[in-house]
N, C-alpha and C positions, 0 to 999 in steps of 0.2 A: 299414519304414516309411523314406522319405527324410526328410533333414533340410529344411525350405524357409525359406530367407533372404528378409526381407525389407526390399528398399530404400527408402528416403526418397527420393521423389521430391522433382525442386525446381522452384519456381516460379518462379523467375528473379527473384522478390525478394529481399532482402537483408534479416535480420530484424534492424529497430531493437527498444533496449530502450525502453520508454515509461514504465518509470519509474527512477531513476538507485537501484544497493542501499543510498544513500546514503538516502533519501526510503525504501526500506524500514524499515532502523534506525530512522528517527523514527518511522513505522506500529508496530513493534514496540516501541519504547519507552512510546507510549502508552497500548498493548494492556496491560501489563504493569502501566502505573500503575491504568489500568480496573480490572484482576483485583484489584488491593492493596487498591483503595477510595482510590484517592487523587486520581483523576483525578475534575476539576470540572469545571463548563459557562463558557463566558467568561462571559455575560450575566448567569445566574440566580446563578452560581454553585452550582449544584447538582450533587451525585455524579452522575456520570456511569454509565448501568450499561448501555446499549447498545453492542453489538459495533459496528457500522456506527455509530455514532457516535463510537467510540473513534478507528475507521479515519480521519473525518473529519478529526478533529480532528491527526491524524498526519501527513495529507495537506498539510492545510494549513500547519501548522508547517514543512513541509519547502517550500511554494512560500515563503513569509515569506524563509526561509533562503536561494531563490534555488537550489534544488535540482532535477533534472528532473522535473516531473508536470508533465502533460497538461493544461490549463487547466478548471475547473470548467464542469458540464454546465448544460444550465439558466439 
C-alpha cells in the first residue's frame, strides 16, 4: 500500500490569535490557584471550585491588564 500525504488547504484567510500567550498564562495561574484551593470569588469571597469560573477570572484579569483577549460575550 502506498503512503498518502494530506495537504492542508489554504482558505486565503490569515490566521490570527484570539488570545495572546500572556492571556493564556493568566488563565493558567488562576487554574493553579483554584486547584490549590486559594482562588476566591471577587464579591462574596467564597472559594471557587468551578473550572469555568477560574477561566473567567483569569480572562477578566488579563483584560484588565490590557492583554489581547476578545470582549466579553452577552
